[in-house]
N, C-alpha and C positions, 0 to 999 in steps of 0.2 A: 504494500500500500504506500510505503514511503516513496518508492520509485515512481509510482503513478502521480503522487502529490507533487514531487519536485519537477516532474515533466509537464505540470500544468493541469492535470486532471483533478477531479474532486472525488476521490474514492470514499466509499462508506463501508465500514466494517460489516461483513455479512454474518458475524458471529458475536454473540454477547460476551464471549470470553476474550475476544480481541479488543473490544471497545475501551476498556479501562487503560490498556497499554497505548492505544491510539490517542486517547485523550491526554495521556501523560506527556507525549512528545510534541503536542501542538505548539507550545511556546518556543521550542527550538525550531520547528518547521517555519514558524512565522518570522524568524530572524535569518532565514537563508535567502541568498540571491545568487545570481550568476553561476548557475550549476554548470560544471565542466565534465564531470564523470559520474556515472550512476551504474553501480554493479558492473564495473569494467575490469576485465583481466589486464594486469599490468606486469610485464616481465622485468626482471633485473638480470641482464646478460653478464654483468661483471661478477656478481656474487652467485649467479646461477640458481635463481629461484623465481617464482612468479606467484601472484596472488590475485584475488578478486576484491577490488576496492568497493566499499559500500557507496561512498559519496565524496566528491571533491566539489566544494562550493564556497562562497563567501558566507561566513557566519559573523554577524554584527559588522559587516563590511570588510572583514579580513579573510584572505584565502585559508581554508582549513581542509584537512582530510578528516572525514567523519565516519566513525564506526558505530553502528547501532547494535544494541543487545537488550535483553530483557532480564528481569529478576523479580522474584516475589517480594524481596525486602531490599532496602538500600544497601549498597556496598560499603559506603562511608569512607573507605580508604583505598588508595591505589593498590596495595598488596592484595586486597580482596577481589581484584579484577583478574587475578591469576595471570595467564599468558596474553591477555588482551593488549596490554601495553607493548609487548614484543611484536604482536601482530601489527599494531598501528605503526611502530617504528619500521618494520619490514616493508609495509605498504608505502610509507613515506619515502623510504630509500629507493624503492622501485619506481615510484612516481617521479622523484627528482632525477634519477639516472635516465629513465626512459624519455620523459618529457622535458627535462632540464627546466628552462624558464618559459616554455611555450604555453603553459597554463598561467593566466593572469600576468604574463611577462615577468614572473619571478618564480623562485622555487617555493615549495610548500614548507613553511616553517612553523605551522600551528596545526594542532589536531584536537579532536574531541572524541571521547568515548561517551556516548549517550546511553544511559541505562533507563529503559522504559519500565515504569513501576505501576502496578495496579492501584488506581484510586489516589494517586498523588503525582506531583510534578516529577518529570524525569530528572534523574541525577546526572550531572554533567561533570566529567573529569577533563580538565584542560591541560594541554601540553604546549608549552612555548618552545622556542628553538632550543634552549639549553636542555630542557627535559627530553625533548625528542632525540637530541644528540646523545645524551646519557643512556637512554634506552636503546638507541641504535647500536652502541657498543656492546650492550648486553645481548642484543640480537645477533651481532656478528660472532660473539663468543659461542652462542648456542649453535649457530650455523657451522662454525669451524669444528665444534665437537661432533656434530652430525657427520660432516664430511670425513673427519678422522675415524669415526666409528665404522662407516661403510667401507673405508679404505683398508681397514685392519683385517 
């Protein structure tokens, strides 16, 4: 439904179980503009991986990579997001390597993880450039571990 919304349609949940999550993300959706990528596969040929990015758009006027997820209760802290920050850093790296500055005439230096919650506002975890770089190096360590393990 988010894809249809950012593409200019007005989707309506067809299931009462979905409605509370849909309502939760409305304030975020209302602050999006200039959508560039929606559920797009993005390769990283240098580090040899690819992923499917949820959304790249302006949030509050600033270019962001946006990852959507759901939860029954608020996460409250970054560590409760488990591997989602690594996923966001990996996607950000792939976007910046593949597109360079062709999206928004700049690299993507901001990201959000938006956690849709039933019957309350979505929880938003923001990544600035410094946090993205920090998590990017964690991602590279994980990736190197993976390639070392399969080479052994």
